[in-house]
N, C-alpha and C positions, 0 to 999 in steps of 0.2 A: 834243290837249291843247296848249294853249299854254304857254310858259316861264312867263308870269305866273301860270298856274292851277296849275303843279306846286308841292304844298308842300314847304317849306325842309326838308332833314334836321335832326330834333333831336340837339344834342350828347349824346354816351352818357353823360356824367356832369352832374349838376345837386345843387349845393350850395349851403346856406343858411347863412350866418353870422349869429348873433346878439349883438350887441355892446351894451354901455352906455356909449354916447358914445364920447368919443376918451381914455377911459383908458388906461394904459399897457398893460395885459393884452389889452384889445381892439385898440389898434393893432399891437400884436404880434403876436396873432392873424390879422389882416387881412393883415399883411406876410408871415407865414408862410405862409398857404393861397394867394394870390396867388404867390409864388415855387414851391411846391410844382405848382400847377397848370399854369403855364406851362413848367415844367421838364419834367414827365410828362406832361400832359395838353394840351400846346399844341392849341387849336384845337377841342377836344373837349367842353368843360366850359361850363357856366353858373355864374357864381357870383352869388348875392344877398346883400346885406348889410341885415340888417333893426336898427335901434336900437331895443332895447326900454323906453327912455326915450320916443322918439317913437311907439313903438306897442306901448303895455302889452297891448293887447287880443290882440295878435298873440303874443305872450309867454304869455299865458295860454292860448289858444287851442292853442300848440305843448306847452304843460305844461314851458316853458323855467324851469328852478329856478337855473340858476347861469350865469355870464356869463364868458366868450364861450362860446356853443355853437355846434359846427358840425353840421349834419345832411346828410348824403347823401342825397338822396330818388331820385336815379336813378344807376346801376342799382338794382335792388330786390336784397335785403333793404336797408331804410332803416338807416342807422347813425348814430351820435351820437357825438361828441367834446367833451368840455369841457375847458377850459383855454387857454394861449396857442399849443397846436400847436408848440411847440419840439421837441419830441424826433420826428425826421423819421422814424425808422424804425416809430416806434410810430404815427405818422399814417397812413404810408402802408400798412400792416398792416390797420389798422382801415378804412380806407377801400377796400380792397381792391386797390390798386394798386402793392402792393409787386412784383409779378410783372411791372412795368414798368422796373424798374432792371436796368441792364446786369450781367452776373455779375461778381463779386467777382474781382479780378486776386488770382492766388497769387505771394507774393514768394519 
């Protein structure tokens, strides 16, 4: 098998962030999830942004009732978070990546 026919390995994490344009909460959520992914999952994730103003049919299909909403599609089970994702500890715990944190130092 030549190198060109070897399938690329898919990242372990796949996220979809559903936003409503460039609202403050949507902008904060995007900034927060990008930072979390770059710090904790560098090179191991795909992040797709869906503006539900531009693609309302997708929001309906995915049953998005609030924005911003983050869906972790991979690894299973699927997880959902609503809000600006500013509570870092909660986001990491719900997404199942809190185990990637370095141990807390004891003073």
